[in-house]
C-alpha positions in Angstrom: 20.0 -35.1 -48.2 22.4 -32.4 -47.0 21.8 -29.8 -45.4 23.5 -26.2 -44.6 24.0 -24.4 -41.7 22.0 -21.2 -42.4 19.0 -23.2 -43.9 16.2 -24.3 -41.3 15.2 -27.9 -41.0 12.5 -29.4 -43.6 9.0 -29.3 -41.8 7.2 -32.6 -41.8 3.8 -29.9 -42.4 5.5 -28.4 -45.5 6.1 -29.8 -49.1 9.5 -30.3 -50.0 11.2 -27.1 -52.0 8.2 -24.5 -50.9 9.1 -22.8 -47.5 6.0 -21.3 -47.6 3.4 -23.4 -48.6 0.3 -23.9 -46.6 0.4 -27.0 -44.2 -2.3 -29.8 -45.5 -1.7 -32.3 -42.8 -4.2 -30.7 -40.3 -7.5 -30.0 -41.3 -9.6 -27.9 -39.3 -12.7 -29.8 -37.4 -15.4 -28.3 -35.8 -14.9 -30.9 -32.7 -11.2 -29.5 -32.4 -12.1 -26.0 -32.4 -15.3 -26.6 -30.1 -12.7 -28.1 -27.6 -10.2 -25.2 -27.5 -13.5 -23.1 -27.1 -14.5 -24.8 -23.8 -10.6 -24.8 -23.0 -10.6 -21.0 -23.0 -13.8 -21.0 -21.1 -12.5 -22.9 -18.3 -9.1 -21.3 -18.0 -11.1 -17.7 -18.0 -12.9 -18.9 -15.1 -10.1 -20.0 -13.1 -8.1 -17.0 -11.6 -5.0 -18.0 -9.6 -5.8 -21.5 -9.2 -9.3 -20.2 -7.9 -12.9 -21.6 -9.2 -15.6 -19.8 -9.7 -18.2 -18.8 -8.1 -16.6 -18.9 -4.7 -19.3 -19.5 -2.3 -19.1 -18.9 1.6 -21.6 -19.1 4.4 -21.7 -18.3 8.0 -23.4 -21.8 8.5 -26.1 -21.9 10.9 -28.0 -18.6 12.1 -26.0 -18.0 15.5 -25.6 -14.8 17.8 -22.6 -13.7 19.6 -21.1 -15.3 22.6 -21.9 -12.6 24.6 -25.3 -12.0 24.1 -26.2 -15.8 24.1 -27.2 -16.3 27.5 -30.9 -17.0 28.6 -32.6 -13.7 29.7 -29.8 -11.3 28.0 -31.8 -10.2 25.4 -35.6 -9.4 24.9 -37.8 -12.6 23.9 -39.6 -10.7 21.0 -37.0 -10.5 18.0 -38.2 -8.6 14.7 -36.3 -10.7 11.7 -34.7 -8.4 9.1 -33.3 -9.2 5.6 -30.8 -7.0 3.2 -29.6 -8.3 0.1 -27.4 -6.8 -1.8 -25.0 -6.8 -4.9 -21.6 -5.3 -5.3 -19.6 -4.7 -7.7 -15.7 -4.7 -6.8 -12.8 -4.1 -8.8 -9.0 -5.4 -8.2 -10.1 -7.3 -5.1 -12.9 -8.5 -3.0 -12.5 -7.8 0.8 -15.5 -9.7 1.8 -14.9 -9.1 5.7 -15.4 -5.4 4.8 -18.8 -5.5 2.7 -20.0 -8.0 5.4 -19.4 -5.1 8.4 -21.0 -2.6 6.3 -24.1 -4.8 5.6 -24.3 -5.9 9.1 -24.2 -1.9 10.0 -26.9 -1.1 7.7 -28.8 -4.2 9.5 -28.1 -2.6 12.8 -29.1 1.3 11.8 -32.7 -0.5 10.5 -33.1 -2.3 14.0 -32.3 0.8 15.9 -35.0 2.5 14.0 -37.3 0.1 15.3 -36.1 0.5 19.1 -33.9 -2.6 19.2 -30.3 -2.2 20.4 -28.4 -5.7 19.2 -28.6 -8.0 16.6 -28.9 -11.9 17.4 -29.4 -14.9 15.4 -27.1 -13.6 12.3 -26.8 -15.7 9.2 -24.9 -14.4 5.9 -24.1 -16.3 2.6 -22.2 -14.7 -0.4 -21.1 -15.8 -3.7 -18.1 -13.9 -5.4 -18.7 -14.2 -9.4 -15.8 -14.7 -12.0 -14.3 -11.7 -12.7 -15.5 -9.7 -16.1 -12.6 -9.1 -18.8 -11.9 -5.8 -16.7 -11.2 -7.3 -13.3 -14.7 -6.4 -12.1 -16.4 -9.1 -9.6 -20.0 -9.5 -8.7 -20.5 -9.8 -5.7 -24.0 -11.3 -3.9 -24.7 -11.2 -0.1 -27.6 -12.0 1.8 -27.4 -10.8 5.6 -30.2 -11.8 7.8 -30.5 -11.2 11.1 -33.0 -10.6 14.1 -33.5 -7.5 15.9 -33.8 -7.6 19.8 -33.4 -5.4 23.0 -30.4 -6.1 25.4 -28.9 -4.2 28.5 -25.4 -5.5 26.7 -23.8 -3.5 23.6 -23.9 -4.9 20.2 -20.8 -6.9 18.8 -20.3 -4.4 16.3 -19.2 -7.6 14.4 -20.4 -10.3 11.8 -21.0 -13.6 12.8 -18.5 -16.5 11.6 -16.1 -13.7 10.0 -13.3 -16.2 9.4 -15.5 -18.2 7.3 -15.4 -15.1 4.7 -13.8 -15.9 1.4 -12.8 -13.3 -0.6 -10.1 -12.7 -3.4 -6.8 -10.6 -2.6 -5.9 -6.9 -3.6 -6.9 -3.8 -3.1 -10.5 -3.7 -3.6 -12.4 -0.5 -5.3 -16.8 -1.1 -4.6 -17.8 0.4 -8.0 -21.1 -0.1 -7.7 
């Protein structure tokens, strides 16, 4: 068959002679549609190579090195726990959120007469972003309130283990 330069090449899916005829060679089957939906959901839960949820933790409960010695803190310790969900847009700066949680625990400890936090532990889960770019971040921070002659470290333990999402974070809830 001779073909002119102005006409498109014949399509194997279209019958000869009718360039706009619907394709008859690819029937739409339910398993094919289901596979496409599964692939779309998986791709939605991956953001620049990340898989969700992103879980990070400080590991075993530990105390700041400056307060870890014998007799540095009081023998009586009061356990404190705070859990909070944040809604963050355009990124998650987990280090800032952990510092904010720790400040709240330290204020609670000071209200009962303690001066430092020891035996600290935190765990965080960053959930996949919604369509509007908002991340749900669940944080659980626990520590024991104690008294000491030394000042508090003013920083969460194992902060290097915090995994966030780069970007300019805005906390909206």
